[in-house]
N, C-alpha and C positions, 0 to 999 in steps of 0.2 A: 352448843356443845360447853362440856365442863372446862372450867379452865385449867384444870389441874387433874392427873391420871394418880390411879395408886401405882405404886415402884413396881416394875415389876410385868405392867399388865404388855408390852410386847413378850413377854415368856409365856403366858398360857398356852397350852397345845389343847389338841382338838384332837380326837381319836378318829381313825378308819370308819369305822360305823356311824359317827355322829357325824362324819363330812359327807360321805353317800347319801344318807338319808337326809340331809339338807340342799343337796348340789339343786339348784332351780330358784334357789327363794330370791328374789330379786333383792332383798335387803340384804345379800351375801355376798360381798365382795371378793373373787382369788386373785391372788398374785402370785406368780412361780415365777420365782427369784436363782432358775439356773440360766447356766448361759443358753443363748437362743438356739442354738442346734437341738441340747435337749427338748425343750420347748418344741420345734419342728418334728421332730419323730427319731432322732437317732437315738440309740437306747444308753445310758449308763452303765458303766463295768458291772456285769454281772447280773444287772437288771431283766428281767422275762421279756418286758414292751418299750416301747418307746412313746414320748408324744406327750400330750399333758391332758390335765384335768379339766372335764367340759367346762368351759364357761371363761377359765383362767384367763389372766393378760399377764403380758412377757414383761417384767421390768428387772432385769439381770441383776445381782447383787453388786457386781463390779462396775453399775453404772454409781451406783450411790455415793462415792468419794468425789464423784464430780460435779455433783447439783446439791445446790444450798438449799437450807428449808424449800424458799420460795419456788426454785424452780422443781423440787421434787413437786412441792403441790399443785403448781403447773401441769406437769406430766401425769400426777395420779387423777388430776380433775377430768384430762383429756382422755382417760382410758378409762371414766366412768367410774371410778375407785371412792371418788369424795362422796357420790350418792350411795354409799352403802352404810349402813348403822353396825356392820362388824364386817370385820376384815378377816381374811383366813391369809397367813403366807406360806408359803412352802419350797422347800428346795433341801441341799443338805442341814444338817443339825446348826454349823456356826453362820453360814449366810443368811437360813431365814430366822435364826435368832437375831442376829444385828440389824438384818432387814423389819422385821419386825420389831424392835424397841423402836429406828429410825422413822418407820411411816404412823406408829404410835403418836411418837411425839408430835411430828407434822401434821397428823389427823386430828390429832385430840381426842382420839375415839378408839372402841377396844379392837384390838391387833389380834389372834389368834397364832399359833405355828403349828404347821402340818410337818414331820419329819421320818413319816412311815412312808417314802413312796416305794422302795422295794416293796413293802407289804401291797400296794395297789396296784405296782406293775404286775405283779406274781399274779393279781385275784383276775381270772380274765373273767369273771360277772362285772366287775368294774367298768366306767366307759371310759374310752382315751380317745382323744382327737390328734389329728396330727396332720400335716401337710401330705397331700397324695404322694409327691413326687419328690419326698423328703430328700432323698439318696444321689438326687441330682444335685443339691445343693451343700458342700464339703466344708467342714472349718482346716483351719489350720491344720491341727493335732492328728485331724484324720490323714489329710495329704502327706506330713511330716513321717508316719510311722508306714503309709504305702511305699513312699522316694526312701525308706530305710530296707525295705524289704519285706514289712511285715504284711499283715493280711485283716486289715481291719474289716469293722462290719461295710457288709454290701463293697466290697472290693471287686474292681474289674475281673471276671472270667479271664480275661485273656491280653493282649497287649494293649498299654496306656502311653501316651502322649500327653506332658504337660506343655502349655505355652502361654505367654507373656506378648498382651494383647496392645495395641494403640495403633493410632492413627499414621502412618508417616512417618515413626521417629524412632528410628534404631537406634540411634546414642542412649534414651534412655533405659532400651535392654540390654547395651555394653555398661554402661552406669553399674549394673545390677542387678542381678534375676533369680528367682529361685530354683536350687539346685535340679540340675538336668531338665529345664526349662528351654525350651526352642522360640522361636520368634515369628509371631504373625501380625503383619502387617495388613489392616483392615482393606487397604486398595487393592490386595489382591482377590477379594472378594467382592469389592463393588466399584463401581467408576468412578475417579473422581469428579469427572463434568457431572455429574448429577447426582451421586452419590447411593446409587440405584443397583440392585445386585445385578453381577456380570453373569452373559449367557452360561448356558448351561456347557456347553463346551470351554468356554474359560474357565468355569467354577470346576470341573472335575479336574482339568489340566492342574489347575493349584492346589488342590487337595491331594491328588499323586503327587507331586514337588514334594509337600509337605509332609509327605510318609501317612497321611490319613485314608483308610479304608473304611469301608461302608460297618466295619465292625470293630474298628480301633475306639478304643474308650479315648474320650477328648475331653482334656480337664484345662478351662481356662482360667484367667485371671489380670488384672489390669492392676497399673501402680497407683492414678490419681481418681477421685470421682469428680472433681469439678474445672470447669474449663468456663473461661468468659467468654461473651459472643462477641464481644469487638477484637477477639487476635486474630493474626492474619488466617490461621486454621482452626475456626472455632472445633471446641470439643476435644483437639488435641488429646490436653491433658486428661481427660475422662477416660479412663484405662479400662475402671470396672465397667460402664455404657460399651464401650469398644469392645469388650469379653462377652457383653449381653448381645450385642450387634451379631458378631462370630458365633456366637450359639443359634442365634436365628438360622441364619442362612446355613450352618452347618446341616444344622439337620432339615431344612428345607432340601440339601442336597440329598440327605439320605443315611446320614451318621446315624447309628441306633443308640450311642450313649455318652451325649454329651452333657458335661458337669461344670458347675462355677464354682470357684473359690470365695465363699461367701467372705467379703471385706477384700479380698483381694491381696493384694502385695501389703499393704498396709496394716493389715490382719496377721500377716504371716511375721512382718517386720513386729509389731506388738507382741505378738507369744513370744519374742525371745527364738525363733528359728533363722538360723543362718541364708548366709547370700551368698552367691558368686557370680564372678564377671569374666569367666570361663565363655567364651562362644559356640555354641553349639549350633551347627549345622542339621539339617535332616537327610534321612536317607530314601530318597524315591522308592514308590510301589509301582510296576508295573498296573496294575487296574484299584479303581474304587472297587469293583465289586457291587452296584449299583448303577442302576438307570439314571443322571441325573437330569431333575429332581425329581426325589421318589417320593417327597411330600409337596407337590406344587399347589397343595392348598392352604400354606403355611404363610403365602404372599399373595398379597392381590393386587392388582394393576387399577387405571384410572374406572374400566367399565364395568368392574366388579364393585369397585367404590359404590359405585353411580347406583347397580341392584341393592347396596346395602341400604344405601340411604332410600331408597323408593319401597323398604318394608321395615317401618321403624317398631312394628307390632312383633315381628321376630328376627329384627338385625340392629345392629347399631354401628355406627362410624366414630370412635371414640379420639378425641384429642387428649393426646397427655404432654400438649403447652402449658403455657404458666397462664394463669387467668389472664393477665395482661397481654399475652399474646392472642388468647381468645378471644376478648373482645376488641381487639385491635389498636391498643393504646401504643402497643410495640410489635412491629414484624418478628424479631427476637434472635434474627439474623441479619447480619451487616449485609447480605446480599441476597435477601430474600424481601422484595416489594409485589404488591402490595401487603400493607398490614389487614390484617381479617382473618375470617373462619370461614371453612367450606361449611355450606348454609346445610341446615340440617342436621348438623352431626352433635353430637352428646361430647360435654365436656366431661374430663377423666375423675373429676371431684377428689383429687391427691393432695391439693396441697396449691400453693401458689411456686413452691420452690421448684424448679427445673429436674432437683434431682431429689423428687419427692417419695420413691420409692425405697431410700434407701434411709437410715435414721437422721432426726431431725436433731437440733440441738448438740452438731459434732460428736456425739456421743460415743458413736460407731459409723464405720462404714457398709454396714453389715446390712440384708432386707430389714426391711419393717416388718415386723410380726404379719401374718399372713390375715389372720381373721381383722384386723383393722384397711389393710387392703380393701377385700373382700364386702365388708360392710360401706366403707366409703363407696365401693363400685354398686353396690344395691341399694344406695341411697339416691343411686343418679339412674337406676333403672337399666344396671348394667350387668346380665347376670347369665351364667353359663348354658342355660338352655337358647338362647340367642348365638344369632351369627355373629361376632366382634371382629370388628379389624381397628387396629388401635395405628393413629398417624400423629408424628408430628411434624418439625421442619421438613426433614428428610424421613429416615427410617432408625435412629441411630434410638432416640429416647423409646420410639415405639416398638422397639426390638428387646428393652429392657425390660417395657410391660408386659411385652407378650412372654417372654421368662420366666415372669412370675406367677402369669396365668396358667403357664404350662406347669408349673411348678405346682399350683393347686388343681392339675388335674382336668381343665377347661378342654372341650375337643375340640369346638369348633370355634379357634380364636387365632387372627390372623395379622399381620401387620400390612397396612397402604405400604407399600412401598414410596411410589411418588412423592406422596404427602404435599405438605403446603409447598414445598419448591416445585411442584409440577402443575398441583391446581391451578395454582394463582397465576400460571404462566399464559392462562387465555380465560378470563374472568368474566366472557361471553359466552363462553359454552359453559364453564364451570362456574354455577351462582358461588358469590360469598356474602358473607352477613359482617356487618361490624358492630359493635356497640352491645349492651348488656344483653342477653336472649331472652324472650318474651316467653317466661313460664305457663305450662298448661293450666 
């Protein structure tokens, strides 16, 4: 590529007509620099539709100050943009202009800006893509408007509750939580003996005590996203994963509208929103309003896991553990032995980090752009037409992964609740593999 570029290269504009005509060109890279919530499907103020231009990759302009030139180049390469001979950046006037100039300098390639998003969204003849269930992944501004009594897009029709979720650590809630939030300990939903979901009777009693009915909109969030495996209680600080775990079990029970605050507590604070330390206690309800579990297909047990393994053409038991856990270098947990993986499973192909469903390089703790997750799964033959069950050491990371597949609209997706903890207890009956898998 050229050693230098004409001044203003990142400010050349492209029209709606030309961009529409050139969609699908392999040489054209398209970058959406708006907030991820807009990329996922939430509408801009005054916009007719939400979502993103087909083929666009997400790179919010807010990330750019935290990336040096080398880091930005690596990120652009991972997103396939460095293989483009021309790049289009779109968002608002300021964001697209600044991002376009920065990306042009980094790539030393032609970069044009598109600033007519309102025109694109208003024209129903022009295609848009969005997360199938985007309204179940809310951002902090949306939640702040709802808590203040407003009616944001896709606001709940009736009663809603917000819960601060973690594993057995109420002191964290007492230290500070979102306004109006109640506390939800995942021990109410799963047994600390094996981290499997509790019995239907216990679950129904827990939900009634928390004030939750099948028609309550439940909004969940956690505080931190990482926890070390050698802690006394591994994952205690992994609050967003705890919230995802609660989301699975509540949906399994029959709560019809469960939502997750993208980025959780951290995103709320970084957005400049207030906290409170006032303890709040739920008002119990006399009836949940549905038979628990209303959606039993969302959680499978060991015999169903074996059925999935027996039909690899139409089903997949997917490990979302790290690669080192998958090949048996480590067990991944200080209480699980031996190391290895379930024979015949498929590795989730999402990265070596246990928290791979979120953004890498500490840019933020929001959901990774969903087309990137779907592409990784596609490469591993994990597709929505199959009966898919995710598993990890227990049900935590698997529940997070399930939630993201659920957001993408997958219909036959579940969690193997027992996971490696249960499977590895009896290796004679439950075959185990160690080492790098032999690819077909």
